[in-house]
Legacy VTK file of the C-alpha trace (Angstrom):
# vtk DataFile Version 3.0
C-alpha trace
ASCII
DATASET POLYDATA
POINTS 454 float
-68.388 26.611 38.635
-66.793 29.472 36.753
-67.001 32.922 38.338
-67.240 36.457 37.026
-65.255 38.725 39.316
-64.978 42.398 40.240
-62.157 44.800 39.376
-61.394 47.712 41.695
-60.101 50.983 40.281
-57.858 52.887 42.683
-55.396 55.686 41.933
-52.414 53.546 42.982
-53.203 50.867 40.380
-51.571 50.344 37.009
-52.903 52.069 33.933
-54.861 50.227 31.275
-53.154 47.150 29.839
-50.163 47.562 32.126
-52.374 46.147 34.901
-52.175 42.384 35.356
-55.427 42.537 37.335
-57.201 44.080 34.345
-55.554 41.770 31.797
-56.520 38.640 33.720
-60.109 39.787 34.101
-60.313 40.725 30.436
-59.023 37.286 29.418
-61.496 35.510 31.692
-64.465 37.764 30.927
-64.682 38.951 27.299
-67.425 41.415 28.292
-64.885 43.341 30.384
-63.255 46.047 28.280
-60.052 47.734 29.397
-59.963 51.527 29.207
-56.342 52.567 28.680
-56.981 55.843 30.518
-58.181 54.120 33.701
-56.195 52.698 36.619
-56.919 49.088 37.596
-55.646 48.065 41.024
-57.300 44.842 42.208
-59.197 41.797 40.943
-61.439 40.444 43.733
-62.458 36.779 43.895
-64.828 35.869 46.704
-67.935 37.007 48.537
-66.939 40.433 49.895
-69.934 42.768 49.662
-67.873 45.553 48.038
-66.954 43.353 45.086
-68.867 40.060 45.100
-68.159 37.353 42.539
-71.135 35.985 40.609
-71.693 32.681 38.865
-70.718 33.014 35.225
-73.711 33.061 32.928
-76.069 34.209 35.705
-76.606 37.082 38.092
-76.455 34.905 41.223
-73.832 35.940 43.724
-71.412 33.302 44.955
-72.445 34.158 48.526
-76.081 33.381 47.676
-75.143 30.064 46.107
-73.083 29.127 49.180
-75.987 29.897 51.514
-78.150 27.579 49.435
-75.415 24.895 49.452
-73.618 25.278 52.815
-72.105 21.801 52.583
-69.905 23.135 49.787
-67.794 24.970 52.380
-66.740 21.809 54.211
-67.252 20.840 57.827
-64.107 22.601 59.060
-65.194 25.942 57.599
-68.766 25.696 58.898
-67.608 24.868 62.418
-64.977 27.629 62.429
-66.622 30.411 60.434
-70.287 29.538 59.930
-71.897 29.736 56.490
-69.280 32.144 55.177
-66.250 32.017 52.932
-63.678 33.463 55.364
-61.090 34.663 52.830
-60.856 37.150 49.982
-58.625 36.213 47.045
-57.101 39.001 44.936
-54.705 39.989 42.193
-52.991 43.338 42.868
-51.331 45.604 40.294
-49.427 48.306 42.164
-47.975 51.329 40.381
-47.414 53.640 43.348
-46.929 53.063 47.048
-49.839 52.141 49.273
-50.037 53.561 52.785
-47.771 52.720 55.723
-50.212 50.508 57.586
-50.866 47.557 59.851
-53.854 45.376 60.663
-55.080 44.615 64.185
-55.297 41.153 65.682
-58.736 39.679 66.356
-59.110 40.959 69.920
-57.926 44.447 69.019
-60.170 44.529 65.945
-63.176 43.789 68.123
-62.198 46.636 70.450
-61.619 49.118 67.614
-64.923 48.195 65.988
-66.786 48.680 69.239
-65.145 52.054 69.932
-65.180 53.486 66.404
-67.437 51.499 64.062
-67.496 54.257 61.426
-63.762 53.778 60.826
-63.234 50.131 61.786
-66.269 48.614 60.163
-65.965 44.975 61.278
-64.584 43.059 64.267
-62.281 40.766 62.283
-58.528 40.577 61.909
-56.898 40.928 58.479
-53.725 38.874 58.071
-52.487 38.868 54.473
-50.351 36.705 52.193
-48.818 38.084 48.980
-47.203 35.877 46.309
-45.316 37.728 43.582
-46.332 37.422 39.928
-43.678 39.932 38.839
-40.828 41.461 40.862
-42.789 42.935 43.743
-41.472 45.638 46.073
-42.675 46.222 49.618
-41.752 47.697 52.958
-42.260 45.132 55.695
-41.318 44.897 59.360
-38.594 46.742 61.224
-35.029 46.556 59.962
-32.288 44.954 62.065
-31.707 47.335 64.959
-28.088 48.004 63.984
-29.215 49.348 60.595
-31.659 51.738 62.256
-28.978 52.856 64.699
-26.581 53.576 61.805
-29.122 55.880 60.209
-29.520 57.759 63.498
-25.834 58.145 64.369
-24.465 61.674 64.660
-22.313 62.434 61.578
-19.319 63.551 63.645
-19.369 60.283 65.624
-19.648 58.295 62.395
-16.663 60.013 60.768
-14.510 59.870 63.878
-15.136 56.118 64.028
-14.036 55.695 60.421
-10.865 57.755 60.814
-9.852 56.892 64.367
-6.592 55.376 63.146
-4.899 58.789 62.746
-1.357 57.494 63.297
-1.476 55.736 59.948
-3.984 57.758 57.985
-2.590 56.914 54.548
-2.938 53.156 54.988
-6.345 53.447 56.627
-7.743 55.944 54.138
-8.622 53.379 51.463
-10.436 51.214 54.015
-12.264 54.266 55.302
-13.336 55.357 51.829
-14.497 51.815 51.019
-16.682 51.998 54.094
-17.922 55.411 53.029
-18.804 54.064 49.601
-21.311 51.690 51.163
-22.348 53.652 54.262
-22.050 57.352 53.493
-25.791 57.614 52.992
-26.455 55.453 56.049
-26.083 58.452 58.342
-29.231 60.567 58.036
-28.962 63.672 60.227
-32.343 64.834 58.951
-33.913 61.675 60.361
-32.156 62.304 63.649
-33.599 65.830 63.657
-37.226 64.733 63.253
-36.933 61.878 65.753
-35.250 64.111 68.330
-31.943 63.699 70.144
-33.504 62.413 73.373
-35.258 59.472 71.697
-32.260 58.819 69.450
-29.779 58.712 72.314
-32.106 56.439 74.272
-32.080 53.951 71.388
-28.338 54.210 70.742
-27.554 53.503 74.393
-30.244 50.894 75.025
-29.411 47.313 75.879
-31.294 44.339 74.461
-33.886 44.409 77.233
-34.820 48.025 76.542
-34.431 48.000 72.778
-38.085 47.496 71.796
-39.329 50.286 74.070
-36.628 52.618 72.812
-37.453 51.773 69.189
-41.143 52.366 69.873
-40.331 55.791 71.331
-38.231 56.685 68.283
-40.905 55.600 65.824
-43.613 57.413 67.785
-41.476 60.582 67.854
-41.070 60.400 64.095
-44.741 59.798 63.373
-45.886 62.621 65.687
-43.312 65.172 64.547
-44.877 68.381 63.237
-45.763 68.458 59.556
-43.702 71.619 59.111
-40.555 69.996 60.529
-41.076 66.860 58.422
-41.377 68.965 55.269
-38.299 71.032 56.157
-36.097 68.042 56.899
-37.258 66.081 53.839
-36.347 69.022 51.616
-32.971 69.276 53.350
-32.337 65.554 52.924
-33.201 65.550 49.247
-31.093 68.653 48.639
-28.129 67.051 50.409
-28.474 63.825 48.423
-28.747 65.756 45.153
-25.589 67.712 46.014
-23.572 64.511 46.000
-23.800 64.627 42.203
-21.816 62.140 40.176
-18.919 62.040 42.633
-18.725 62.095 46.389
-15.779 64.177 47.605
-14.489 63.395 51.048
-11.875 65.705 52.563
-9.903 64.403 55.504
-7.126 66.708 56.754
-5.181 67.392 53.532
-6.352 64.289 51.671
-9.112 64.369 49.043
-10.640 61.169 47.615
-13.220 60.580 44.883
-15.719 57.734 44.968
-17.500 56.824 41.732
-21.284 56.950 41.578
-21.505 53.267 40.711
-20.191 52.352 44.155
-22.843 54.523 45.790
-25.882 52.797 44.325
-28.307 53.182 47.171
-31.794 51.778 46.967
-32.932 53.806 49.965
-32.136 57.059 48.144
-33.916 55.915 44.996
-36.927 54.838 47.020
-36.972 58.092 48.976
-36.988 60.148 45.790
-39.777 58.030 44.325
-41.957 58.280 47.433
-41.365 62.009 47.759
-42.451 62.550 44.170
-45.793 60.885 44.922
-46.210 62.002 48.547
-44.196 65.239 48.989
-43.754 66.224 52.619
-45.277 62.991 53.964
-43.800 61.474 57.122
-43.993 58.062 55.459
-40.972 59.024 53.322
-38.825 58.794 56.476
-40.250 55.355 57.344
-37.943 53.713 54.813
-35.132 54.120 57.359
-37.062 52.076 59.924
-38.655 49.388 57.723
-37.168 46.660 55.541
-37.287 47.253 51.792
-37.458 43.987 49.876
-38.230 42.783 46.385
-39.984 39.435 45.975
-39.226 37.485 42.826
-42.076 35.629 41.067
-43.216 32.748 43.255
-41.817 34.223 46.479
-44.239 35.125 49.257
-44.643 37.608 52.075
-46.873 36.978 55.089
-48.182 40.035 56.906
-49.199 39.039 60.401
-51.330 41.277 62.639
-49.481 44.350 63.952
-46.817 44.126 61.227
-45.992 47.519 59.631
-45.913 47.349 55.854
-46.559 49.112 52.566
-46.764 47.644 49.080
-44.658 49.705 46.669
-44.720 48.319 43.133
-45.463 45.217 41.091
-48.092 42.515 40.610
-49.017 39.821 43.090
-51.645 37.322 44.103
-52.964 38.138 47.578
-55.178 36.299 50.029
-56.523 37.696 53.293
-59.130 37.261 55.965
-62.372 39.031 55.093
-62.013 42.415 56.755
-61.647 46.097 55.930
-59.662 46.997 59.051
-56.611 49.078 58.151
-54.702 51.364 60.534
-52.806 53.966 58.470
-50.105 56.438 59.427
-48.287 57.629 56.285
-48.062 57.735 52.479
-51.766 58.373 52.176
-54.299 61.175 51.859
-56.750 58.984 53.787
-57.437 59.437 57.522
-54.573 58.371 59.765
-54.656 56.855 63.246
-51.063 57.409 64.325
-51.581 56.725 68.027
-53.297 53.388 67.406
-50.685 52.290 64.895
-47.693 53.186 67.080
-49.182 51.377 70.074
-50.109 48.184 68.230
-46.871 47.429 66.351
-44.650 44.527 67.387
-41.276 46.351 67.123
-39.566 43.073 66.283
-36.421 43.674 64.229
-35.486 41.193 61.486
-33.573 41.183 58.224
-35.384 41.652 54.936
-34.607 38.057 53.963
-36.341 36.813 57.112
-39.610 38.396 55.968
-39.949 36.038 52.996
-42.520 33.358 53.788
-41.531 29.863 52.593
-43.953 27.482 50.963
-44.096 23.738 51.524
-43.644 21.390 48.561
-46.843 19.368 48.310
-45.942 17.438 45.168
-43.726 17.819 42.110
-45.686 20.804 40.820
-47.287 22.384 43.897
-46.060 24.641 46.675
-48.554 25.501 49.378
-48.257 28.540 51.637
-49.862 27.967 55.023
-49.746 30.999 57.352
-50.438 30.447 61.073
-54.147 31.300 60.755
-57.110 29.096 59.806
-58.684 31.682 57.498
-56.691 30.881 54.369
-53.848 29.100 52.613
-52.723 29.377 48.978
-51.283 26.737 46.647
-49.084 27.748 43.706
-49.303 25.083 40.993
-46.866 25.138 38.070
-47.402 22.265 35.612
-44.842 21.906 32.784
-45.942 21.905 29.164
-44.855 18.270 28.836
-47.457 16.986 31.337
-50.613 15.740 29.607
-52.952 15.819 32.601
-52.933 16.973 36.205
-55.277 16.410 39.136
-55.959 19.272 41.526
-56.343 17.270 44.699
-59.579 17.556 46.684
-59.369 19.983 49.607
-61.121 19.847 52.971
-62.545 23.309 52.359
-64.092 25.184 49.488
-61.506 26.817 47.253
-61.145 29.370 44.480
-58.899 28.512 41.531
-57.282 31.169 39.330
-55.630 30.304 36.014
-52.782 32.765 35.403
-51.097 31.058 32.442
-51.926 28.210 30.086
-54.984 26.468 28.685
-56.579 23.281 29.999
-59.905 21.529 29.851
-61.742 19.609 32.543
-63.391 16.193 32.513
-66.748 17.836 31.740
-65.146 19.686 28.800
-64.962 23.081 30.508
-62.100 25.078 28.987
-59.980 27.047 31.444
-57.731 29.741 30.030
-55.679 32.599 31.393
-57.980 34.620 33.665
-60.474 31.813 34.330
-61.708 31.698 37.939
-63.441 28.618 39.348
-65.161 27.893 42.667
-64.564 24.329 43.877
-66.707 22.870 46.694
-64.914 21.034 49.491
-63.690 17.498 48.707
-64.108 18.031 44.956
-61.054 17.306 42.771
-60.455 19.000 39.449
-58.956 16.908 36.645
-57.159 19.036 34.063
-56.114 17.914 30.589
-53.711 19.745 28.309
-55.508 21.696 25.610
-53.567 24.066 23.363
-49.819 24.015 23.939
-49.549 27.605 25.104
-46.900 27.020 27.745
-46.904 25.702 31.305
-49.957 25.984 33.516
-49.635 28.490 36.351
-52.537 28.142 38.771
-53.242 29.574 42.213
-55.734 27.943 44.566
-56.998 29.742 47.677
-58.629 27.716 50.456
-59.021 27.603 54.223
-56.019 26.443 56.208
-57.509 23.291 57.672
-54.066 22.295 58.983
-54.253 25.201 61.448
-56.445 24.231 64.410
LINES 1 455
454 0 1 2 3 4 5 6 7 8 9 10 11 12 13 14 15 16 17 18 19 20 21 22 23 24 25 26 27 28 29 30 31 32 33 34 35 36 37 38 39 40 41 42 43 44 45 46 47 48 49 50 51 52 53 54 55 56 57 58 59 60 61 62 63 64 65 66 67 68 69 70 71 72 73 74 75 76 77 78 79 80 81 82 83 84 85 86 87 88 89 90 91 92 93 94 95 96 97 98 99 100 101 102 103 104 105 106 107 108 109 110 111 112 113 114 115 116 117 118 119 120 121 122 123 124 125 126 127 128 129 130 131 132 133 134 135 136 137 138 139 140 141 142 143 144 145 146 147 148 149 150 151 152 153 154 155 156 157 158 159 160 161 162 163 164 165 166 167 168 169 170 171 172 173 174 175 176 177 178 179 180 181 182 183 184 185 186 187 188 189 190 191 192 193 194 195 196 197 198 199 200 201 202 203 204 205 206 207 208 209 210 211 212 213 214 215 216 217 218 219 220 221 222 223 224 225 226 227 228 229 230 231 232 233 234 235 236 237 238 239 240 241 242 243 244 245 246 247 248 249 250 251 252 253 254 255 256 257 258 259 260 261 262 263 264 265 266 267 268 269 270 271 272 273 274 275 276 277 278 279 280 281 282 283 284 285 286 287 288 289 290 291 292 293 294 295 296 297 298 299 300 301 302 303 304 305 306 307 308 309 310 311 312 313 314 315 316 317 318 319 320 321 322 323 324 325 326 327 328 329 330 331 332 333 334 335 336 337 338 339 340 341 342 343 344 345 346 347 348 349 350 351 352 353 354 355 356 357 358 359 360 361 362 363 364 365 366 367 368 369 370 371 372 373 374 375 376 377 378 379 380 381 382 383 384 385 386 387 388 389 390 391 392 393 394 395 396 397 398 399 400 401 402 403 404 405 406 407 408 409 410 411 412 413 414 415 416 417 418 419 420 421 422 423 424 425 426 427 428 429 430 431 432 433 434 435 436 437 438 439 440 441 442 443 444 445 446 447 448 449 450 451 452 453
């Protein structure tokens, strides 16, 4: 069954035809007209009440059809989730940063909903999986602890470490400047100022056993720092970075060295300036020094487990999540924040940016499937070359939603699927695809329940 889906317009979305979410919906639904002055953020595929999909050619909601045909969900889904589709499938087009946020686990979500149902409107968790369609930037998880410590070092300690070899300054100067070229911006005294020397020193001197508590104290100190101090130190930081100009001049005793701008390319500085332009004076601008900044390439994935701090920054992706609206925000947003809840719920596990990428499993020659450690959802990415005449989407043990991103194929009952087509497949139902027009390879995403997770 083909679906007609909902598009959400949020200020952080991409404008007009720059939005992949809007373009896909326009291709799949000719009645949908793109307004080039509007911002299109998300394409929703599923049964969520705020943007329910309907059967194409009718006004019947997918949720209503499922209730009339519960067997379409599959036995696993019914036993685990009742007569409900437990996931929401999306396409996101992000033009400016979303909030610094995390999602509670199931037990915590139930508690938050009971205590504050006006803010936390359901008792469900909200793990998420994002698969890049274009280069996709995000903040995710805490950086390796040594990186965070570098940012928080006192400048005088940093410089004395670099130039400790005073007996042979000339020979050590080039090494020192090389280190400065890559780390000069790694020392952020303004960050140290807003976190506070007590919390900073506790982290710098902590052993492995006390590291997570010390990191939690530092992050909490940052997020609860006064708005006035945050604004003052952000202005000071940006002024200092701007003063570096094209060349960085480092004076050591009587020696002066110049380091070219090209060697100082610093993504943290670029990101800071971008965030500040959108959210001036927001504490979230400082969060870039605590959280990993990574860019997914098309086909790469990011899994956001409960209690994982994150913020999407820019790009287009396919996303799948458990059906929930529970978001705990603390920065980069004009929306209400719950700083205390967020700081208390985070994991404070430090990993490299590369470790945050979530690997798929090769299912066959053309399919990678991403199975997070939750039963609510899994997503298959299917890339069929132009040379293949036909391809069978294997039957799944749960109902699934299929999105055609690229290509043109027809089914055994002569249904034509083009870019933007969205199809609901009942459990155990295969989908035989035949090449139609030679418009390039087929790129298909299929969201389903993760029946391998018990």
